[in-house]
N, C-alpha and C positions, 0 to 999 in steps of 0.2 A: 376430591376432584379439583383440579386447577381451573380457576375462572379465566376464560380467555377474553372476556369483555373489555377490560382495560387495555389488553394487548391489541385487540382489533381497533379500539378507539385511537390509539397512538398511530397505528398503521394507516388509518384513514387520513389523519392529519399529514403524515409523511407523503401519501399519494397526492394530496392536494398541493403540497409544496413542490413535488416533482412536476405536477401538471403546470404549475406557474412557471417553473424553470424552462419548460418546453417552449414557451412563448418567445424566449430570447432568440434561439436559432430561427424561429419563424420570422421574427422581425429582421434578422440578418438577411434571410432569403428575400424578403419583401424589398429591402433596401438594394439588394443586388439584382432585383427584377427576375428572380428565379422562382419558377412555379412550385418548387418543392416545399414552399412554406405551408402548403396545405397538409402535408403529412404530419407536420408538427402541431398544427391546429387540431386536426382530427385526433392525434395521439393525446394531446392535452385535454380535449373534451372528454375522451373515454376515461383517461386516468383520473381526472378531477371528479367526474361523475361517480365513479366507483368509490373514490375516497370519501366524497361527501355522503353518499348513501351509507357507507360503512360507519362513519362517525355519527351520523344521525341515528342509525339503528342501535348503537350501543352508547349513545351520548350520556354524559354525566357519570361515567364509571371510573374516573381517574381521581376521585376525591381522596381515596385512601392510599394512593400511590401503587407501586408495583413491588411485590415481594421478590425474593431471589429467583424462584423458579419461573415466575412470569417474565423476569428480566432475561433469563436464558432464552425463553421462547421468543420474546420480542426481538432480541438481538439477531437470532438466527433467521426469523421470518423476515425481518427488515432487509437483511443482505440477500436473502434468497428471492424475494418478490420484487423489490425495486428494479433490479436489472430486467425482469420480465417486461415491465412497463417501459423501461428505458430502451428495450429492443424494438418497440413498436415503430418508431420512425424509420429504422433500418428495414423492417419488414415491408412497410408501405413504399419504401424507396426501391424495392426489388431484390433485397438481400434475402436468401433463404433462411428459414427459421433457426437452423443450427448455427450458421455464421452470425446471425443477428444476436442471438442469445450469448454466444461466445464473446462477441465484441462488447456487448453491454456489460457482461460480468467482468471482463477484463478491464473495462473502463471504471466501473464503480469500485472495484477492489484495487484500483490503481496499479494493476499488474502491467498493462501496457503491451501485452501480446496482441497481435492483430491478424485478422484474416483478410483485410482490405488492402488493395493496391491501387495505383493510379490516384494517389492522394492529391497530386498537384493539379488535377483537373476535376476533382470532386466538388459538388455543390458546397458553397461556403457554410450553409446551415448545418449540414451533416458534420463538417469539420469542427464547427463550434460546439455541436452537441457532444461529440467525442471528448472535447476538452472540458466541457461543463460536467460531464459524468465523472471524470477524474477529479475535478476540483471539488465537487460535492462529496465524492467518496472520500477525499482527503480529510474534509471536515468531520465526516462520520467516523473515520478511523481514529482521529484524535480524541473525539468525545468518548468513543468506546474504550480506548486505552486508558484515559484519565478518569472517567466517571464510572464506567461499568465494570471493567475487568478487575480492578482492585477489590471490589465488593465480591466478585465471583471467585476470587482467589485462584486465578488460573496462571500456571506457569511462573509463579513467583511474583505476580503483579501486586499481591498484597503488600509488598515492600513499598509501593508508591501510594498507599492509601493516605489521603490527606488527614492530618491530625484533627482537623475540625469537621471531618465528615461524619455523617450519621452511620454508626456501626451496627444498627439494628437490622431487622429483616427488611425494612422498607427503604427503597431508594426514593428519597424525597426531594423537595424543591431547593434544597441548599445548593444544589449543583447548577441552578439556573444562572446565577451570577458568574460562575466560573465559565460556563458555556458561552455567555455573552462576551466575556473578555477574550476567550479563545477565538470566537468569530471575528471580533474586531482586529485582533492581532493577525489572523489569517488573511483578512481582507487588506489590511495595511501592507503586509509583505507582498501580496499579489500585485497591488497597484505599484509598489516600489519596483518590483521585478519588471512590470510592463514598461515603466519609465526607463529603466536601465537598458532593456532590450532596444527600445526606440533610439536611445542615445548611441547605441553601437551600430545603427543602420538598418534594423529590422523595420518593416512597415508596420502600421498599427495592427493589421489583421494577424500577421505572424507573431508580433510581440504579445498581443492579447492571448492567443491560443497557447503559445509556448510558456507564458507566465503561469497560466492556469495549470499546465501539466508539469511545470518545473517545481513549483512550491508544493504541489501535491505529490511529488515524486512519482508521477504517473507515466510520463514518457511518450504519450501520443504526440505525433508531429503532424504538421500540415503538408509534409513533403516525404516522398518515398525514401529519399536519401537521408532522412532525419537531420541531424545537425551538420552533416557534411554539405548540406545545401548552402549554408552560410559561409562566406569567404572571410569575414572579419574574425580573426582569432579572439578579439576582445569579447565577442558574443559568446564564445565557448567558455571563457573565464567567468563571465557573468552567470552562465548556467551552472558552472561548478560551485560558485559561491551560494547560489540559491538552492541548489540540490543539497548542499551541506546544511543550510539553514532548515530546510524541510526535514532533515534527519535528526534535528536537535529536539529536546523535550520542550513542548510548547508552553508548559507552565513556567519553565525557566526563561523562555523567550519573552513572555509577558512581563516577568520581573525585570528582565534586562531592559525592556522598553520603558519601564517605569523607573529607571535610574539605578538598577542593581546589576550591571553587566557581569561582575565578577562571580555572581552565583552560578552562572553557566560554567565557567572554568573550574569551579570547585566540585562540580559533579563528576564522580569517577568515570561514568560512562562517556561523558563528553570528551574528557581528556584521552580516554582509551580510543574513542572513535577517531579523533583528529590525529592522534599519533599513529594509529593503524593505517589510515588513509595516506599519511605522509610517507611512511616507510614503504608501503607497497607501491605507491606512485614513484618514489625515488628508484626502487629496484627496477621497475618496468621502464622507466626513463633511460636508465643505463643500458638495459637490454636492447631497447629500440635504437639507441645511439650506436651500440657496438655491432649488433647483428644486422640491422636494416640501414645503418649509416644515415640516420635522420639527423638534421640539425638539432641542436639542443632545445631551442624554443619550440620547434614542432614536436619533438619527442616528449618534452615535458607536458605540453598541452594535451596531446593524444593520450599519453599514459594517465595523467591525472583525471582528465575528463571521463575516460572509460572506466577507470577504477572507481571513481566516485559514483558514476551512473549505475554500475553493477551493485556496489555495496549498498547504496541507498534504495535500490530497487526501482530507480527511475526508468531505465531501459533505453535512454537515448543512445545513439551510436555516433561516434566520430571516426569514420573508417570502419572497415570490417576487421576487427581484431582477431577473428578466427583464421585470418590469412597471415598472421604474424609469427606463426610457429607453434609447435606442440607445447612448449612451456607456458605460453600465454593462454592457450586453451585450458590447460590444467589450472592455472591461476584463476581464470574466469569462472570455471566450474566451482572452485572452492569459495570464491567471493560471493556466489549466489546464496550461500547459506548464512552469511554474516548478518546483514541488516544494520539499521541505525540504532538510535536510542529509543527507549520506551517513551510513550507519549508523543511520538512523532508520526509522520504519515508513512513511514517505511514499513517493509515487510521483513521476512527473514527471521532468524532465531532471535536476534537483538543482542547488542553488545553487553547489556547488563547481565544477561543469562550466562554469557561466556565468563564474565568476571566472577559471578557466583559459583559457576562450575569449577573454575580454576582455584578459587578460594577453598571450596569444599575438598578438592583433590589435595591441595597443599596441607590442609588440616589433617586429612587422613594419613598422608605420608609422615607428618610429624608425630602423630599418635603411634604409628608403627615403630618409630625410633624410640619414643619415650611413652610407653603405654600408660603410665601412671600420671602423666602430666595433663592438666586441663588445658585444652586448646580452644581458643575462641576467635573465629574469623569474623571480620566486619565488612560491611559495604557502606561506604559513606557515613560512617559513624553508627550504623545500625548493625547489631549483632545478627549473624546468620543463624537462625534457629534451625533445628532438625526439620521442622515442617517446611520452612522456606527452601532449604536445600533439596529436600525430597521433591517439592513441587517443581523446581527447576529441572532436576534430573529426570523426573517423569516426563516433562515437556520435551526435553531433548530426545529421549528414547522414542516417544510417540512421533515426534517430528521426523526423525531419521527413518523410523519404521514406515511412516506414511509415504515418504519419498521412495523407499524400496518397494512397497506394495504397488504403488502407482506405476513405477518403472516396469515392474513385472507385468502388470495389466496392459500397459502400452505395447509391450513386446508381442502380445497376442494379436495386435492390429498390424503386425508386419514392420514396425519401426525398428531401425537399427539401434545399436546400444547407445551411441552418442546422442542421437535424437531423443530416445526414450528417457535416458537419465537426465539430460539437460531440460527436457520438457517437464518432467516431474519436479525437478528442483526449482525451475523458474516459476512454475505454477503454484506450488505450495509456498514458495518464498515471495510470490507476487513481485517478481523481478522484471519480466518482459521477454525479450528475445532469448532463444535458446542457443545451442551450439550446433555446428555442422552446416551443410549446404542447404538444408531444407528450412529450418526455423532459426538460422543464425541471424546476426544483425542485418544482413542484406536480404533476408528472406521473410516469409510470412508463414502463418499456420494454416493457410488456405488449403494446401494440398493434403493435409492429414485426413484420414477417414472420419466420417461423422461421429462414429462411436468414440474415437480418441478425443475429439473436440468436446463431447459431452463429459467425458471423464476428466479432462483438464479443466473444464468449467467448474465441476464439483471440487477439484483440487484447489482452484483459486479461492473458492468460497471457504473451503476447509482451512486454508492457510490464513486467510484474512480474519476468520473468526477464532484464531488461535487454537484450533484443533478441538480442545476440550469443550468449547461452547456448543459444538455440534455433537461430539461423541457422548456427552452426558445425557443428551436426549434419547439415546439408544438404551440407556439403563432403565430397566423396569422399575427400580426403586424411585427414580425421578418422578414417575407418574403416580406412585402410590402415596397414600396419606401418611 
């Protein structure tokens, strides 16, 4: 029997931390003389009380750490329950339960899909809370990708298991120092992004909110028009730079900040990501110049901004790219599957899995030509073992299968093909807006049926948890001794 006491203990501490964070938008509303501060105080009290009671009830049960199965349960329960408490301020602000949970899950998973409109006139506290959810979710994603998933050996993540990590069944405190460094780097980059946004003309409120949702590659904005609201093109380029930074491996960012910047460029997935973004942005720039007759500087900004936003899963929009023609819509759909680097805040399949996949295919083709020759493919100096290749291929199959199944399920709610496919892809990939007139960059998910919203909420969690973290819990062997 799996002991849930240490899992519940950690969850209690997480709830207390979330309750503390709720006081930030409360203070913002108080400063703005907005009565909505009360919803955050009440939400904070309820969340904090439940967290304290939970920790007290199972206190002292973390001395031996967590084993692998407990880590699976903790990871899933954290991402599934924190958005429930995060939805409380929306509920008490008058949003119905379906939309409130959808918005909170989209926030914590940094998906960026929204059911809310009228953002320009929304109370400042709620806008700050949306941004904070994404910022906190971004930290959680990095920790999960760097500390937990390599131990759980999901989708090839064992490739990034630190050499000095504990490889036993226990997830122990050696990771505490790494988490501290990650938090400091994340905070430093956020502050730097705020300063850069202010330097381009954004006021402090917009700069603060957009910095939180840029570095977390979340994409929530304080304006219905997203980044089209800002007229200074330099603001768009600042967003591009920090979206790319958010898509890089944070372990290597830490090393770069400590004086080893070339380690970033030596990583195969970093070079592949930068090269991919450059090529696709250049192609789209040429298309916009030729087909829409846009000036070079405008075409370059719009192309690069939207390509980077989609690939990194940020979800900002600079113009409605679904109005730029069928080729752009096709490119946008494919880009939703890509994602950034592992150990970043991005969603999607991730660049390193594509590199492993193509390396595995290349090795197979070579063996077909020369069956007796020993072929050995490598990733960043590490040999691709059969177990690693299989892990990545299994992830790709399950990922694409999940998008297909969710697309089929959405069709039963009366959604057209473009809306269903793009909604499934953007939810599993944690990207943000979909395609079409309903959920495209200029629309929201508000008009979708409630059943479709609940399904997409599950899809967002499934994608953020890298699929297998959830699916393994459905295996009876997981619960047996």
